[in-house]
N, CA, C and O of each residue as an XYZ file, in Angstrom:
780
protein
N      -2.033     30.830     -8.988
C      -1.972     29.417     -8.489
C      -2.176     28.533     -9.633
O      -3.120     27.742     -9.658
N      -1.289     28.641    -10.626
C      -1.343     27.671    -11.788
C      -0.647     26.355    -11.559
O      -0.823     25.418    -12.338
N       0.096     26.269    -10.566
C       0.760     25.049    -10.136
C      -0.229     24.045     -9.476
O      -0.694     24.292     -8.363
N      -0.554     22.900    -10.166
C      -1.536     21.967     -9.679
C      -1.089     21.296     -8.365
O      -1.918     20.719     -7.662
N       0.218     21.366     -8.027
C       0.698     20.815     -6.716
C       0.801     21.806     -5.653
O       1.307     21.507     -4.571
N       0.342     22.981     -5.904
C       0.479     24.004     -4.769
C      -0.236     23.668     -3.557
O       0.345     23.771     -2.476
N      -1.521     23.250     -3.630
C      -2.223     22.890     -2.491
C      -1.694     21.698     -1.868
O      -1.631     21.682     -0.639
N      -1.284     20.644     -2.570
C      -0.718     19.483     -1.973
C       0.627     19.790     -1.314
O       0.913     19.178     -0.285
N       1.400     20.608     -1.777
C       2.648     21.084     -1.114
C       2.353     21.711      0.237
O       3.082     21.482      1.202
N       1.315     22.480      0.312
C       0.977     23.229      1.508
C       0.545     22.180      2.574
O       0.947     22.221      3.737
N      -0.288     21.258      2.097
C      -0.717     20.167      2.999
C       0.486     19.335      3.566
O       0.557     19.004      4.749
N       1.427     19.025      2.616
C       2.656     18.316      3.072
C       3.344     19.129      4.210
O       3.564     18.665      5.328
N       3.647     20.342      3.823
C       4.359     21.184      4.834
C       3.686     21.207      6.169
O       4.335     21.089      7.208
N       2.327     21.366      6.146
C       1.636     21.516      7.406
C       1.716     20.184      8.126
O       2.120     20.095      9.285
N       1.309     19.136      7.385
C       1.261     17.808      8.127
C       2.578     17.344      8.544
O       2.754     16.916      9.684
N       3.537     17.408      7.660
C       4.884     16.837      7.939
C       5.560     17.596      9.029
O       6.043     16.942      9.953
N       5.657     18.918      9.036
C       6.377     19.674      9.949
C       5.667     19.658     11.340
O       6.325     19.544     12.375
N       4.277     19.778     11.338
C       3.497     19.667     12.558
C       3.737     18.359     13.137
O       4.116     18.318     14.308
N       3.563     17.226     12.452
C       3.749     15.847     13.009
C       5.065     15.725     13.490
O       5.228     15.268     14.622
N       6.122     16.096     12.740
C       7.482     15.910     13.198
C       7.714     16.667     14.534
O       8.301     16.163     15.492
N       7.221     17.872     14.512
C       7.452     18.679     15.812
C       6.813     18.026     16.992
O       7.377     17.912     18.080
N       5.565     17.589     16.716
C       4.863     16.896     17.862
C       5.605     15.682     18.342
O       5.670     15.451     19.550
N       6.205     14.844     17.395
C       6.847     13.622     17.731
C       8.265     13.835     18.420
O       8.654     13.129     19.350
N       8.931     14.786     17.918
C      10.289     14.980     18.355
C      10.640     16.230     19.193
O      11.626     16.309     19.926
N       9.738     17.177     19.004
C      10.015     18.501     19.555
C      11.017     19.367     18.820
O      11.475     20.401     19.307
N      11.352     18.872     17.564
C      12.386     19.544     16.678
C      11.697     19.839     15.339
O      10.672     19.232     15.027
N      12.195     20.671     14.629
C      11.767     20.957     13.265
C      12.605     20.115     12.274
O      13.813     19.967     12.462
N      12.010     19.604     11.296
C      12.748     18.714     10.340
C      13.520     19.624      9.331
O      13.080     20.730      9.017
N      14.584     19.162      8.880
C      15.340     19.934      7.904
C      14.579     19.840      6.548
O      14.206     18.731      6.165
N      14.336     20.934      5.818
C      13.691     20.852      4.671
C      14.588     20.229      3.534
O      15.819     20.220      3.551
N      13.772     19.701      2.530
C      14.511     19.246      1.280
C      14.760     20.481      0.414
O      14.141     21.531      0.591
N      15.649     20.322     -0.488
C      15.814     21.486     -1.388
C      14.685     21.520     -2.243
O      13.948     20.534     -2.254
N      14.420     22.538     -2.993
C      13.237     22.710     -3.879
C      13.186     21.688     -4.975
O      12.098     21.246     -5.345
N      14.364     21.277     -5.530
C      14.411     20.270     -6.608
C      13.915     18.956     -6.045
O      13.073     18.294     -6.650
N      14.417     18.588     -4.927
C      14.010     17.299     -4.253
C      12.442     17.393     -3.909
O      11.688     16.448     -4.141
N      12.030     18.531     -3.371
C      10.731     18.676     -3.026
C       9.704     18.578     -4.277
O       8.625     17.991     -4.200
N      10.138     19.170     -5.328
C       9.333     19.125     -6.488
C       9.206     17.746     -7.024
O       8.107     17.289     -7.337
N      10.348     17.055     -7.139
C      10.389     15.707     -7.525
C       9.581     14.745     -6.751
O       8.901     13.866     -7.281
N       9.678     14.945     -5.449
C       8.860     14.093     -4.508
C       7.391     14.300     -4.713
O       6.643     13.325     -4.794
N       6.928     15.582     -4.805
C       5.611     15.836     -4.963
C       5.065     15.262     -6.265
O       3.968     14.705     -6.307
N       5.898     15.419     -7.381
C       5.562     14.894     -8.680
C       5.388     13.393     -8.602
O       4.345     12.848     -8.963
N       6.447     12.726     -8.118
C       6.273     11.230     -7.923
C       5.149     10.776     -7.027
O       4.466      9.798     -7.331
N       4.941     11.503     -5.878
C       3.854     11.170     -5.047
C       2.484     11.316     -5.754
O       1.620     10.445     -5.648
N       2.324     12.382     -6.439
C       1.098     12.646     -7.146
C       0.858     11.509     -8.195
O      -0.284     11.109     -8.418
N       1.797     11.070     -8.744
C       1.773      9.988     -9.785
C       1.389      8.708     -9.190
O       0.693      7.927     -9.838
N       1.782      8.436     -8.030
C       1.552      7.076     -7.313
C       0.701      7.223     -6.077
O       0.801      6.349     -5.216
N      -0.055      8.148     -5.910
C      -0.909      8.196     -4.736
C      -1.836      7.137     -4.545
O      -2.220      6.855     -3.410
N      -2.272      6.461     -5.651
C      -3.177      5.325     -5.529
C      -2.564      4.182     -4.753
O      -3.305      3.487     -4.057
N      -1.338      3.948     -4.814
C      -0.614      2.889     -4.010
C      -0.994      3.139     -2.533
O      -1.366      2.173     -1.866
N      -0.929      4.329     -1.994
C      -1.146      4.646     -0.627
C      -2.604      4.248     -0.398
O      -2.882      3.441      0.489
N      -3.552      4.801     -1.185
C      -4.895      4.528     -0.919
C      -5.298      3.055     -0.991
O      -6.188      2.648     -0.245
N      -4.681      2.229     -1.859
C      -5.065      0.849     -1.883
C      -4.549      0.160     -0.693
O      -5.237     -0.715     -0.167
N      -3.275      0.513     -0.174
C      -2.765     -0.116      1.065
C      -3.631      0.258      2.224
O      -3.945     -0.595      3.054
N      -4.045      1.549      2.319
C      -4.913      1.898      3.374
C      -6.241      1.225      3.357
O      -6.767      0.909      4.425
N      -6.859      0.968      2.138
C      -8.098      0.277      2.093
C      -7.957     -1.162      2.476
O      -8.815     -1.683      3.188
N      -6.929     -1.825      2.047
C      -6.761     -3.301      2.237
C      -6.492     -3.654      3.757
O      -6.886     -4.711      4.251
N      -5.806     -2.708      4.446
C      -5.439     -3.098      5.812
C      -6.249     -2.357      6.873
O      -6.190     -2.706      8.052
N      -6.975     -1.375      6.478
C      -7.772     -0.593      7.529
C      -9.176     -0.406      7.030
O      -9.391      0.065      5.913
N     -10.216     -0.804      7.920
C     -11.530     -0.845      7.508
C     -12.164      0.583      7.943
O     -13.045      1.096      7.253
N     -11.739      1.116      8.964
C     -12.375      2.435      9.457
C     -11.887      3.619      8.636
O     -10.674      3.779      8.494
N     -12.749      4.450      8.094
C     -12.302      5.732      7.384
C     -11.314      6.511      8.109
O     -10.293      6.927      7.561
N     -11.611      6.729      9.398
C     -10.664      7.640     10.242
C      -9.320      6.926     10.311
O      -8.304      7.609     10.182
N      -9.231      5.689     10.493
C      -7.966      4.944     10.465
C      -7.213      5.117      9.240
O      -5.999      5.318      9.211
N      -8.023      5.025      8.160
C      -7.428      5.175      6.812
C      -6.818      6.492      6.582
O      -5.725      6.575      6.021
N      -7.487      7.562      6.998
C      -6.901      8.893      6.894
C      -5.673      8.949      7.734
O      -4.633      9.405      7.259
N      -5.741      8.485      9.030
C      -4.483      8.570      9.823
C      -3.352      7.873      9.215
O      -2.266      8.449      9.153
N      -3.510      6.611      8.732
C      -2.394      5.874      8.195
C      -1.996      6.513      6.916
O      -0.812      6.419      6.590
N      -2.854      7.173      6.120
C      -2.494      7.809      4.861
C      -1.485      8.943      5.222
O      -0.438      9.092      4.592
N      -1.867      9.758      6.305
C      -0.997     10.734      6.709
C       0.296     10.227      7.229
O       1.320     10.856      6.964
N       0.347      9.130      7.956
C       1.534      8.604      8.423
C       2.407      8.085      7.344
O       3.626      8.249      7.381
N       1.789      7.448      6.363
C       2.609      6.900      5.228
C       3.218      8.085      4.462
O       4.401      8.012      4.129
N       2.428      9.263      4.135
C       3.071     10.334      3.561
C       4.145     10.937      4.329
O       5.135     11.415      3.775
N       3.974     10.930      5.654
C       5.089     11.529      6.521
C       6.256     10.594      6.480
O       7.374     11.108      6.483
N       6.153      9.342      6.442
C       7.258      8.489      6.426
C       7.953      8.463      4.909
O       9.147      8.199      4.772
N       7.239      8.710      3.993
C       7.734      8.857      2.581
C       8.596     10.089      2.584
O       9.780     10.061      2.248
N       7.941     11.209      2.990
C       8.636     12.514      3.078
C       9.948     12.459      3.862
O      10.993     12.958      3.446
N       9.821     11.834      4.994
C      11.107     11.779      5.911
C      12.201     10.918      5.281
O      13.395     11.144      5.477
N      11.738      9.902      4.502
C      12.727      8.995      3.921
C      13.216      9.353      2.583
O      14.233      8.835      2.121
N      12.476     10.282      1.907
C      12.810     10.568      0.468
C      14.270     11.014      0.320
O      14.952     10.491     -0.560
N      14.795     11.956      1.134
C      16.182     12.250      0.843
C      17.213     11.110      0.776
O      18.281     11.245      0.178
N      16.823      9.896      1.462
C      17.750      8.775      1.343
C      17.368      7.857      0.201
O      17.990      6.808      0.035
N      16.383      8.207     -0.581
C      16.059      7.360     -1.718
C      17.010      7.646     -2.782
O      17.183      8.782     -3.224
N      17.689      6.508     -3.232
C      18.821      6.635     -4.089
C      18.350      6.333     -5.622
O      19.150      6.515     -6.540
N      17.171      5.917     -5.841
C      16.706      5.588     -7.162
C      17.275      4.366     -7.704
O      17.370      4.188     -8.919
N      17.710      3.402     -6.716
C      18.199      2.112     -7.253
C      17.008      1.118     -7.577
O      17.186      0.061     -8.182
N      15.851      1.530     -7.147
C      14.583      0.816     -7.581
C      13.706      1.867     -8.161
O      14.022      3.056     -8.205
N      12.533      1.346     -8.626
C      11.640      2.390     -9.147
C      10.999      3.077     -7.897
O      10.933      2.505     -6.809
N      10.533      4.334     -8.122
C       9.908      5.052     -7.088
C       8.752      4.253     -6.487
O       8.635      4.142     -5.266
N       7.872      3.681     -7.380
C       6.720      2.954     -6.839
C       7.127      1.732     -6.005
O       6.443      1.418     -5.031
N       8.201      1.043     -6.345
C       8.639     -0.095     -5.525
C       9.166      0.392     -4.111
O       8.918     -0.235     -3.082
N       9.862      1.480     -4.140
C      10.261      1.990     -2.874
C       9.085      2.464     -2.067
O       8.959      2.203     -0.871
N       8.190      3.204     -2.799
C       6.947      3.643     -2.047
C       6.134      2.506     -1.489
O       5.693      2.645     -0.348
N       5.891      1.440     -2.129
C       5.287      0.196     -1.627
C       5.972     -0.197     -0.405
O       5.287     -0.380      0.601
N       7.254     -0.352     -0.358
C       8.095     -0.729      0.744
C       7.763      0.068      2.019
O       7.426     -0.465      3.076
N       7.886      1.361      1.827
C       7.743      2.252      2.969
C       6.247      2.171      3.368
O       5.965      2.098      4.564
N       5.310      2.179      2.456
C       3.901      2.175      2.736
C       3.532      0.953      3.498
O       2.851      1.057      4.518
N       3.943     -0.196      3.062
C       3.627     -1.468      3.718
C       4.301     -1.583      5.008
O       3.642     -2.055      5.935
N       5.454     -1.245      5.208
C       6.182     -1.216      6.427
C       5.516     -0.310      7.504
O       5.411     -0.652      8.682
N       5.101      0.805      7.030
C       4.327      1.740      7.932
C       2.963      1.090      8.400
O       2.637      1.059      9.587
N       2.195      0.575      7.382
C       0.967     -0.067      7.665
C       1.193     -1.188      8.575
O       0.414     -1.283      9.524
N       2.254     -2.172      8.433
C       2.455     -3.291      9.261
C       2.821     -2.792     10.726
O       2.381     -3.337     11.738
N       3.620     -1.766     10.726
C       4.035     -1.346     12.106
C       2.857     -0.770     12.879
O       2.745     -0.975     14.087
N       1.916      0.000     12.139
C       0.647      0.367     12.839
C      -0.143     -0.787     13.234
O      -0.675     -0.808     14.344
N      -0.265     -1.776     12.389
C      -1.138     -2.934     12.730
C      -0.480     -3.652     13.861
O      -1.214     -4.088     14.747
N       0.747     -3.824     13.941
C       1.408     -4.599     15.043
C       1.166     -3.751     16.380
O       0.935     -4.311     17.451
N       1.232     -2.406     16.244
C       1.062     -1.592     17.386
C      -0.414     -1.739     17.938
O      -0.646     -1.755     19.147
N      -1.379     -1.845     16.985
C      -2.693     -1.848     17.484
C      -3.234     -3.302     17.570
O      -4.290     -3.519     18.164
N      -2.547     -4.268     17.006
C      -3.002     -5.642     17.186
C      -4.460     -5.805     17.055
O      -5.159     -6.200     17.988
N      -4.919     -5.494     15.868
C      -6.409     -5.555     15.547
C      -6.521     -6.351     14.262
O      -5.560     -6.594     13.532
N      -7.847     -6.762     14.029
C      -8.153     -7.631     12.886
C      -8.023     -6.676     11.655
O      -8.101     -5.452     11.764
N      -7.829     -7.302     10.527
C      -7.765     -6.426      9.343
C      -8.991     -6.738      8.414
O      -9.404     -7.882      8.225
N      -9.491     -5.697      7.897
C     -10.621     -5.779      7.014
C     -10.185     -5.166      5.658
O      -9.227     -4.399      5.560
N     -10.923     -5.543      4.670
C     -10.621     -5.125      3.295
C     -11.707     -4.598      2.496
O     -12.882     -4.825      2.787
N     -11.339     -3.869      1.449
C     -12.299     -3.360      0.441
C     -11.687     -3.654     -0.948
O     -10.520     -4.037     -1.036
N     -12.453     -3.479     -2.007
C     -12.035     -3.772     -3.368
C     -10.714     -2.992     -3.781
O     -10.518     -1.821     -3.455
N      -9.814     -3.766     -4.543
C      -8.639     -3.285     -4.954
C      -8.603     -2.944     -6.505
O      -8.481     -1.812     -6.973
N      -8.721     -4.045     -7.167
C      -8.461     -3.978     -8.628
C      -9.331     -4.858     -9.414
O     -10.184     -5.547     -8.855
N      -9.157     -4.869    -10.682
C     -10.056     -5.594    -11.643
C      -9.430     -6.945    -12.114
O      -9.787     -7.427    -13.189
N      -8.558     -7.528    -11.375
C      -7.964     -8.809    -11.791
C      -8.715     -9.959    -11.258
O      -8.046    -10.961    -11.008
N      -9.984     -9.997    -11.038
C     -10.752    -10.966    -10.340
C     -10.597    -12.317    -11.159
O     -10.463    -13.368    -10.531
N     -10.612    -12.316    -12.442
C     -10.603    -13.472    -13.247
C      -9.327    -14.381    -13.015
O      -9.357    -15.592    -13.234
N      -8.289    -13.765    -12.591
C      -7.050    -14.472    -12.343
C      -7.029    -15.301    -10.987
O      -6.238    -16.225    -10.803
N      -7.979    -14.883    -10.049
C      -8.045    -15.595     -8.820
C      -9.403    -16.434     -8.734
O      -9.413    -17.540     -8.194
N     -10.457    -15.907     -9.245
C     -11.632    -16.565     -9.177
C     -11.916    -17.448    -10.495
O     -12.167    -16.897    -11.566
N     -11.868    -18.704    -10.371
C     -11.918    -19.628    -11.451
C     -13.323    -19.655    -12.130
O     -13.395    -20.161    -13.249
N     -14.324    -19.204    -11.606
C     -15.695    -19.209    -12.232
C     -16.174    -17.796    -12.358
O     -15.675    -16.889    -11.692
N     -17.188    -17.608    -13.254
C     -17.859    -16.272    -13.405
C     -19.117    -16.292    -12.690
O     -19.853    -17.278    -12.698
N     -19.378    -15.200    -12.061
C     -20.726    -14.860    -11.501
C     -21.258    -13.622    -12.141
O     -20.498    -12.764    -12.592
N     -22.508    -13.526    -12.182
C     -23.180    -12.402    -12.922
C     -23.094    -11.147    -11.897
O     -23.163    -10.010    -12.363
N     -22.961    -11.328    -10.660
C     -23.010    -10.224     -9.833
C     -21.572     -9.848     -9.281
O     -21.031    -10.472     -8.368
N     -21.032     -8.802     -9.907
C     -19.588     -8.398     -9.622
C     -19.449     -8.026     -8.188
O     -18.396     -8.345     -7.637
N     -20.376     -7.387     -7.493
C     -20.303     -7.035     -6.147
C     -20.116     -8.302     -5.304
O     -19.273     -8.359     -4.409
N     -20.883     -9.254     -5.602
C     -20.806    -10.621     -4.825
C     -19.482    -11.219     -5.038
O     -18.932    -11.823     -4.118
N     -18.900    -11.082     -6.263
C     -17.625    -11.640     -6.544
C     -16.638    -10.905     -5.602
O     -15.842    -11.536     -4.908
N     -16.703     -9.716     -5.599
C     -15.717     -8.857     -4.781
C     -15.792     -9.304     -3.347
O     -14.775     -9.623     -2.731
N     -17.012     -9.331     -2.804
C     -17.225     -9.780     -1.388
C     -16.606    -11.140     -1.164
O     -15.896    -11.298     -0.171
N     -16.798    -12.044     -1.929
C     -16.232    -13.390     -1.772
C     -14.711    -13.417     -1.893
O     -14.013    -14.082     -1.127
N     -14.222    -12.663     -2.891
C     -12.761    -12.591     -2.941
C     -12.136    -11.978     -1.814
O     -11.134    -12.510     -1.337
N     -12.654    -10.802     -1.271
C     -12.066    -10.100     -0.120
C     -12.316    -10.879      1.248
O     -11.566    -10.783      2.219
N     -13.389    -11.608      1.204
C     -13.568    -12.459      2.333
C     -12.485    -13.550      2.404
O     -11.974    -13.846      3.484
N     -12.141    -14.138      1.268
C     -11.049    -15.146      1.189
C      -9.720    -14.441      1.515
O      -8.964    -14.891      2.376
N      -9.449    -13.324      0.806
C      -8.158    -12.584      1.111
C      -8.011    -12.207      2.634
O      -6.891    -12.109      3.137
N      -9.081    -12.012      3.307
C      -9.015    -11.509      4.650
C      -8.553    -12.734      5.510
O      -8.169    -12.547      6.664
N      -8.585    -13.878      5.005
C      -8.046    -15.054      5.805
C      -6.491    -15.239      5.718
O      -5.893    -16.047      6.429
N      -5.877    -14.424      4.787
C      -4.396    -14.605      4.571
C      -3.667    -13.732      5.595
O      -4.196    -12.772      6.155
N      -2.384    -14.151      5.799
C      -1.523    -13.460      6.621
C      -1.292    -12.039      6.001
O      -1.685    -11.775      4.865
N      -0.607    -11.093      6.834
C      -0.304     -9.769      6.362
C       0.632     -9.760      5.188
O       0.460     -8.932      4.293
N       1.626    -10.644      5.137
C       2.573    -10.682      4.073
C       1.981    -11.310      2.749
O       2.362    -10.978      1.627
N       0.973    -12.287      3.015
C       0.282    -12.897      1.826
C      -0.595    -11.845      1.264
O      -0.751    -11.790      0.044
N      -1.195    -10.987      2.076
C      -2.081     -9.996      1.562
C      -1.314     -8.962      0.791
O      -1.773     -8.432     -0.220
N      -0.156     -8.695      1.285
C       0.862     -7.696      0.551
C       1.183     -8.267     -0.857
O       1.099     -7.597     -1.887
N       1.557     -9.560     -0.802
C       1.865    -10.201     -2.068
C       0.658    -10.175     -3.082
O       0.871     -9.851     -4.250
N      -0.493    -10.483     -2.689
C      -1.749    -10.440     -3.448
C      -1.920     -8.951     -3.976
O      -2.204     -8.729     -5.152
N      -1.756     -8.088     -3.170
C      -1.915     -6.540     -3.505
C      -1.020     -6.199     -4.667
O      -1.422     -5.659     -5.698
N       0.324     -6.585     -4.406
C       1.373     -6.192     -5.403
C       1.168     -7.011     -6.663
O       1.484     -6.485     -7.730
N       0.695     -8.192     -6.658
C       0.395     -9.037     -7.815
C      -0.749     -8.427     -8.540
O      -0.636     -8.227     -9.749
N      -1.892     -8.098     -7.883
C      -3.038     -7.465     -8.559
C      -2.759     -6.118     -9.159
O      -3.498     -5.647    -10.023
N      -1.618     -5.449     -8.671
C      -1.114     -4.274     -9.280
C      -0.138     -4.432    -10.461
O       0.479     -3.483    -10.945
N      -0.050     -5.688    -10.880
C       0.827     -6.019    -12.070
C       2.319     -5.813    -11.772
O       3.097     -5.562    -12.693
N       2.722     -5.912    -10.523
C       4.166     -5.836    -10.179
C       4.850     -7.138    -10.642
O       4.239     -8.203    -10.566
N       5.980     -7.077    -11.072
C       6.695     -8.316    -11.422
C       7.167     -8.986    -10.143
O       7.250     -8.363     -9.085
N       7.492    -10.345    -10.273
C       8.056    -11.040     -9.178
C       9.205    -10.402     -8.531
O       9.386    -10.413     -7.314
N       9.980     -9.840     -9.399
C      11.261     -9.074     -8.858
C      10.813     -7.940     -7.941
O      11.364     -7.740     -6.859
N       9.773     -7.184     -8.413
C       9.379     -6.036     -7.722
C       8.707     -6.434     -6.356
O       8.932     -5.830     -5.307
N       7.882     -7.483     -6.469
C       7.234     -8.070     -5.235
C       8.342     -8.442     -4.220
O       8.326     -8.059     -3.051
N       9.269     -9.192     -4.745
C      10.453     -9.619     -3.883
C      11.188     -8.335     -3.238
O      11.514     -8.315     -2.051
N      11.401     -7.347     -4.058
C      12.007     -6.228     -3.490
C      11.228     -5.605     -2.336
O      11.799     -5.238     -1.309
N       9.955     -5.495     -2.519
C       9.079     -4.835     -1.493
C       8.923     -5.710     -0.311
O       8.915     -5.203      0.811
N       8.799     -6.973     -0.474
C       8.536     -7.796      0.653
C       9.719     -8.408      1.381
O       9.614     -8.907      2.502
N      10.876     -8.344      0.674
C      12.073     -8.846      1.228
C      12.215    -10.389      0.969
O      13.088    -11.037      1.545
N      11.404    -10.911      0.156
C      11.377    -12.333     -0.106
C      12.328    -12.555     -1.371
O      12.753    -11.621     -2.051
N      12.593    -13.820     -1.590
C      13.350    -13.962     -2.911
C      12.313    -14.222     -4.042
O      11.174    -14.599     -3.765
N      12.717    -14.018     -5.294
C      11.775    -14.155     -6.451
C      11.126    -15.490     -6.407
O       9.925    -15.607     -6.652
N      11.875    -16.495     -6.105
C      11.457    -17.936     -6.041
C      10.442    -18.117     -4.959
O       9.443    -18.802     -5.176
N      10.641    -17.550     -3.829
C       9.768    -17.596     -2.727
C       8.508    -16.845     -3.167
O       7.440    -17.415     -2.944
N       8.485    -15.761     -3.703
C       7.332    -15.028     -4.184
C       6.427    -15.993     -5.077
O       5.230    -16.174     -4.852
N       7.092    -16.549     -6.047
C       6.418    -17.522     -6.996
C       5.757    -18.588     -6.214
O       4.550    -18.781     -6.365
N       6.434    -19.271     -5.418
C       5.906    -20.357     -4.581
C       4.729    -19.827     -3.788
O       3.647    -20.414     -3.816
N       4.915    -18.780     -3.116
C       3.848    -18.187     -2.388
C       2.552    -17.898     -3.113
O       1.436    -18.193     -2.684
N       2.809    -17.305     -4.227
C       1.646    -16.950     -5.173
C       0.798    -18.143     -5.545
O      -0.432    -18.115     -5.571
N       1.569    -19.227     -5.841
C       0.861    -20.507     -6.132
C      -0.029    -20.998     -5.109
O      -1.201    -21.295     -5.342
N       0.590    -21.098     -3.835
C      -0.009    -21.386     -2.684
C      -1.277    -20.501     -2.249
O      -2.335    -20.968     -1.826
N      -0.990    -19.172     -2.423
C      -2.100    -18.176     -2.148
C      -3.210    -18.412     -3.063
O      -4.362    -18.411     -2.628
N      -2.956    -18.617     -4.313
C      -4.025    -18.785     -5.369
C      -4.880    -20.114     -4.964
O      -6.111    -20.124     -4.976
N      -4.097    -21.202     -4.614
C      -4.779    -22.373     -4.120
C      -5.631    -22.137     -2.891
O      -6.775    -22.591     -2.893
N      -5.205    -21.507     -1.902
C      -5.905    -21.086     -0.690
C      -7.176    -20.296     -1.075
O      -8.265    -20.620     -0.599
N      -7.051    -19.322     -1.884
C      -8.116    -18.499     -2.239
C      -9.228    -19.344     -3.011
O     -10.422    -19.260     -2.721
N      -8.726    -20.170     -4.026
C      -9.659    -21.051     -4.735
C     -10.403    -21.940     -3.758
O     -11.612    -22.127     -3.893
N      -9.733    -22.468     -2.818
C     -10.470    -23.442     -1.878
C     -11.412    -22.653     -1.087
O     -12.528    -23.135     -0.892
N     -11.105    -21.449     -0.581
C     -12.033    -20.627      0.231
C     -13.226    -20.256     -0.657
O     -14.367    -20.293     -0.196
N     -12.991    -19.913     -1.873
C     -14.061    -19.536     -2.769
C     -14.956    -20.752     -3.065
O     -16.174    -20.604     -3.162
N     -14.415    -21.857     -3.199
C     -15.244    -23.124     -3.345
C     -16.113    -23.442     -2.201
O     -17.273    -23.827     -2.346
N     -15.491    -23.261     -0.965
C     -16.183    -23.439      0.244
C     -17.413    -22.634      0.311
O     -18.451    -23.126      0.753
N     -17.343    -21.351     -0.132
C     -18.478    -20.357      0.006
C     -19.581    -20.584     -0.988
O     -20.711    -20.127     -0.813
N     -19.217    -21.336     -2.088
C     -20.203    -21.638     -3.173
C     -20.997    -22.840     -2.819
O     -21.867    -23.253     -3.586
């Protein structure tokens, strides 16, 4: 068992095939071994994307596990059609966000958040000594945003370019730029209100 992805591959096979069989009553056609290896390699490299999306949109740990599995399943199912016209991480964000949004629309529930990234100084115009309090204030403010604006903030905090954010969200680069300016203003106003 020198292959570090061995365990992950076994989990994928179990979750994906079992899930697919339950949903459709059919077994999914397998990827060839080269596709499967490439998928696992890319997924291992970018798993943090899934975790961040799960954390920002789902507060309950059980819901996070469920949506994590659903996102992995959707990525696995869609991977054979991935043409490489964009970066894998951009494609992964698109699939993961669409899966999360679909789940949220189905459940029609409020969205809670947890910490994402260390780019606080870009959004919070002042410094506080208590980092935990900073994070609480920031995510309380982010929680007031729409689902799409939350996705834009998530992608921005992950250092994605405007082009990448536009590709994931389906907006134009100009619209992303305008929305980010408005989002920053909204967040600054909310943060000033709480101080």
